[in-house]
C-alpha positions as CSV (number, residue, x, y, z in Angstrom):
1,X,5.2,-13.4,4.0
2,X,4.5,-16.5,2.5
3,X,7.5,-18.4,3.7
4,X,6.2,-19.3,7.2
5,X,3.1,-21.3,5.3
6,X,6.1,-23.1,3.8
7,X,5.8,-21.3,0.4
8,X,9.6,-21.1,-1.0
9,X,12.2,-18.2,-0.8
10,X,13.1,-17.2,-4.3
11,X,15.8,-14.7,-2.7
12,X,19.2,-15.9,-4.1
13,X,19.9,-18.4,-6.1
14,X,20.7,-21.1,-3.4
15,X,17.3,-20.8,-2.1
16,X,15.2,-20.5,-5.3
17,X,17.4,-23.8,-6.5
18,X,16.8,-25.9,-3.3
19,X,13.0,-25.4,-4.1
20,X,13.1,-26.5,-7.5
21,X,16.2,-28.6,-8.3
22,X,15.8,-29.0,-12.1
23,X,16.6,-25.1,-12.3
24,X,19.9,-26.1,-10.7
25,X,20.7,-28.3,-13.8
26,X,19.4,-26.1,-16.2
27,X,21.5,-23.0,-14.8
28,X,18.3,-21.2,-14.4
29,X,18.2,-18.4,-11.5
30,X,14.5,-17.3,-10.3
31,X,15.1,-13.8,-12.0
32,X,15.6,-16.0,-15.6
33,X,12.6,-18.3,-15.1
34,X,10.7,-15.5,-14.3
35,X,10.7,-14.1,-18.0
36,X,7.9,-13.3,-20.1
37,X,10.0,-14.6,-23.1
38,X,10.2,-18.2,-22.3
39,X,6.3,-18.1,-23.2
40,X,7.2,-17.5,-26.6
41,X,10.5,-19.7,-26.8
42,X,9.9,-22.3,-24.7
43,X,6.2,-22.5,-23.3
44,X,6.3,-25.7,-21.7
45,X,9.2,-24.7,-19.7
46,X,7.4,-21.2,-18.8
47,X,4.1,-22.6,-17.8
48,X,6.0,-25.3,-15.8
49,X,7.1,-22.8,-13.4
50,X,4.1,-20.9,-13.1
51,X,1.7,-23.7,-13.3
52,X,3.7,-25.3,-10.5
53,X,3.5,-22.6,-8.4
54,X,-0.7,-21.8,-9.2
55,X,-1.2,-25.7,-7.4
56,X,0.9,-24.7,-4.8
57,X,-0.3,-21.5,-3.6
58,X,-4.2,-22.9,-4.1
59,X,-3.3,-25.7,-1.8
60,X,-1.5,-23.4,0.9
61,X,-2.9,-22.1,4.0
62,X,-2.1,-19.0,4.9
63,X,-0.1,-19.0,8.6
64,X,-1.5,-17.8,11.5
65,X,0.3,-14.3,11.1
66,X,-2.5,-13.6,7.9
67,X,-5.5,-14.3,10.9
68,X,-3.6,-11.8,12.9
69,X,-3.5,-9.0,10.5
70,X,-7.5,-10.5,9.4
71,X,-8.6,-9.7,12.9
72,X,-6.9,-6.2,13.3
73,X,-8.6,-5.6,9.9
74,X,-11.8,-5.8,11.9
75,X,-10.9,-3.7,14.5
76,X,-9.3,-0.5,12.4
77,X,-9.6,0.2,8.6
78,X,-7.2,-1.5,7.2
79,X,-5.8,-2.2,3.2
80,X,-3.0,-4.4,1.9
81,X,-0.2,-3.3,-0.5
82,X,1.3,-6.0,-1.8
83,X,4.0,-7.5,-4.2
84,X,3.2,-10.8,-3.6
85,X,1.4,-12.8,-6.5
86,X,-0.1,-16.0,-4.6
87,X,-3.3,-14.3,-3.3
88,X,-2.8,-15.2,0.7
89,X,-3.8,-12.4,1.6
90,X,-7.2,-12.6,-0.3
91,X,-7.7,-16.1,0.8
92,X,-7.2,-15.0,4.8
93,X,-10.0,-12.8,4.5
94,X,-8.1,-9.4,4.6
95,X,-9.8,-6.3,2.6
96,X,-8.9,-3.9,0.0
97,X,-5.7,-5.9,-1.5
98,X,-3.7,-4.0,-3.7
99,X,-1.6,-6.4,-6.0
100,X,1.2,-4.4,-7.6
101,X,3.1,-6.7,-9.5
102,X,-0.2,-8.5,-10.3
103,X,-1.7,-12.0,-9.6
104,X,-1.2,-15.5,-11.1
105,X,-4.6,-16.4,-10.1
106,X,-5.4,-14.4,-13.4
107,X,-4.5,-14.8,-17.4
108,X,-3.8,-12.3,-19.9
109,X,-3.4,-13.1,-23.7
110,X,0.1,-13.4,-24.8
111,X,-0.8,-11.6,-28.0
112,X,-3.0,-9.1,-26.7
113,X,-5.6,-9.8,-28.9
114,X,-8.2,-7.3,-26.7
115,X,-9.6,-9.9,-24.5
116,X,-9.6,-8.3,-21.1
117,X,-7.9,-10.1,-18.1
118,X,-9.5,-13.2,-16.7
119,X,-9.8,-15.6,-13.9
120,X,-7.3,-18.6,-14.3
121,X,-10.3,-20.2,-11.1
122,X,-10.5,-23.3,-13.8
123,X,-7.1,-23.6,-15.3
124,X,-5.2,-26.5,-14.1
125,X,-1.3,-27.0,-15.3
126,X,-0.2,-30.4,-15.5
127,X,3.6,-30.3,-14.3
128,X,6.2,-33.0,-14.9
129,X,8.1,-32.6,-10.9
130,X,11.7,-34.5,-12.4
131,X,11.7,-32.0,-15.4
132,X,9.6,-29.0,-14.3
133,X,7.8,-29.0,-17.8
134,X,3.9,-28.4,-18.4
135,X,2.1,-31.1,-20.3
136,X,-0.1,-29.5,-23.1
137,X,-2.7,-28.5,-23.5
138,X,-1.4,-25.0,-21.8
139,X,-3.6,-22.7,-20.7
140,X,-4.9,-20.3,-24.0
141,X,-7.1,-17.1,-24.5
142,X,-10.7,-17.7,-24.7
143,X,-11.1,-15.1,-27.2
144,X,-8.3,-16.0,-30.1
145,X,-6.9,-19.1,-28.7
146,X,-3.5,-17.9,-28.5
147,X,-1.1,-18.9,-25.5
148,X,-2.3,-17.5,-22.2
149,X,0.1,-16.3,-19.5
150,X,0.2,-15.3,-15.6
151,X,-1.0,-11.6,-15.5
152,X,1.9,-11.0,-13.2
153,X,4.5,-8.5,-13.9
154,X,8.0,-10.5,-14.9
155,X,11.2,-9.6,-15.0
156,X,11.8,-7.6,-18.1
157,X,8.3,-7.2,-18.8
158,X,6.8,-5.2,-21.2
159,X,3.8,-6.8,-21.8
160,X,2.0,-6.9,-18.6
161,X,-1.2,-5.7,-18.8
162,X,-1.6,-3.8,-15.8
163,X,-5.2,-2.4,-15.9
164,X,-6.2,-4.7,-13.1
165,X,-3.2,-3.7,-10.7
166,X,-3.5,-0.4,-11.3
167,X,-7.4,-0.4,-10.6
168,X,-6.4,-1.6,-7.0
169,X,-3.3,0.3,-6.6
170,X,-5.7,3.3,-7.7
171,X,-8.5,2.9,-5.1
172,X,-5.1,2.6,-2.6
173,X,-3.7,5.7,-3.1
174,X,-7.0,7.2,-2.8
175,X,-7.7,5.5,0.6
176,X,-4.5,7.2,1.7
177,X,-5.4,10.4,0.5
178,X,-8.8,10.4,2.4
179,X,-6.9,9.5,5.4
180,X,-4.3,12.4,5.1
181,X,-7.3,14.9,4.6
182,X,-9.0,13.7,7.4
183,X,-6.1,14.0,9.9
184,X,-6.3,10.3,10.5
185,X,-3.3,8.4,12.1
186,X,-1.6,5.9,10.1
187,X,0.6,2.8,11.1
188,X,2.2,0.8,8.8
189,X,3.3,-2.7,9.0
190,X,5.6,-4.2,6.4
191,X,6.4,-7.6,6.4
192,X,9.5,-9.1,4.5
193,X,9.6,-6.9,2.1
194,X,13.2,-6.9,0.9
195,X,15.9,-4.1,-0.7
196,X,16.3,-6.2,-4.1
197,X,12.7,-5.5,-5.7
198,X,11.8,-2.4,-3.1
199,X,8.4,-1.4,-4.7
200,X,6.8,-2.2,-1.3
201,X,9.4,-0.8,1.1
202,X,9.6,2.3,-0.6
203,X,5.4,2.4,-0.1
204,X,6.0,2.0,3.4
205,X,8.2,4.3,3.8
206,X,6.6,6.9,2.1
207,X,3.2,6.4,3.4
208,X,4.6,5.9,7.0
209,X,6.7,9.6,6.5
210,X,4.2,11.9,8.4
211,X,3.8,9.7,11.3
212,X,6.7,7.7,11.0
213,X,4.8,4.8,12.3
214,X,6.2,2.1,10.6
215,X,7.1,-1.5,12.0
216,X,9.2,-3.2,9.8
217,X,9.5,-6.8,10.1
218,X,12.4,-8.4,8.4
219,X,14.8,-11.3,9.4
220,X,17.4,-10.3,6.9
221,X,16.7,-6.4,6.5
222,X,15.2,-4.8,9.2
223,X,17.0,-1.5,9.1
224,X,14.6,1.7,9.3
225,X,16.4,4.9,7.2
226,X,16.8,8.0,9.7
227,X,14.7,6.4,12.8
228,X,11.3,6.5,11.5
229,X,10.1,3.7,13.0
230,X,11.1,0.2,14.1
231,X,12.9,-2.5,12.8
232,X,12.4,-6.4,13.9
233,X,14.7,-8.8,12.8
234,X,12.5,-11.5,13.0
235,X,10.3,-13.8,10.7
236,X,6.4,-12.8,10.0
237,X,4.2,-15.7,11.8
238,X,5.6,-15.3,15.5
239,X,6.3,-11.7,15.2
240,X,2.7,-11.0,14.5
241,X,1.5,-13.3,17.1
242,X,3.7,-11.6,19.8
243,X,2.5,-8.1,18.6
244,X,-0.8,-9.1,19.2
245,X,-0.3,-10.5,22.5
246,X,1.2,-7.1,23.3
247,X,-1.4,-4.6,21.8
248,X,-4.3,-3.1,23.7
249,X,-6.9,-1.6,21.8
250,X,-8.7,1.4,23.1
């Protein structure tokens, strides 16, 4: 979903290394740099990656496809379930966003001192673009002063504080349950959810199982199992705009 806004595509090492050449020199793949252990072993390296992303996501404008979804949301009850951590759905004005893998715009204490997850709105991380290393001072916990980290579920992460995301997902699940109990018709539009990390893909399939009303927009992996929906091998922004032009509201 974010690629059409100009955000880098982390699928596969070549796409990641094109976006971040210093990591090619280090031989680090996305799954290796997006690892919580670096905050302990090399915090400047860890915050170089996440600090750069935090700044990038703050300055990136959501593409017109987000506007299409926002217009749809004004016409029909709508919620968003996403593994994206960039905050683009909220920035575009989408309601009820459940961020199942957390958000880069929130932080947690590295030593889990009891400080609740807090906003990163006032945090600015200086990053050397040549080395992708952060320059101290690094973000710190307001309660105990220990190093902070993004409130994101990383690879091999056992320390993620999931409270904020769990509350969002709980609200999302309750909303779906209410629709089923009311006999409402549900349409699911899944955008760019691949099979490498299938959290969103599975959620979309389960949510649309009763109706079969799944629209899967994915340039590389548009296949829909058991024929329960429609797969469109196309990018997000153009496809959403084309669907919007053909949509007749009743």
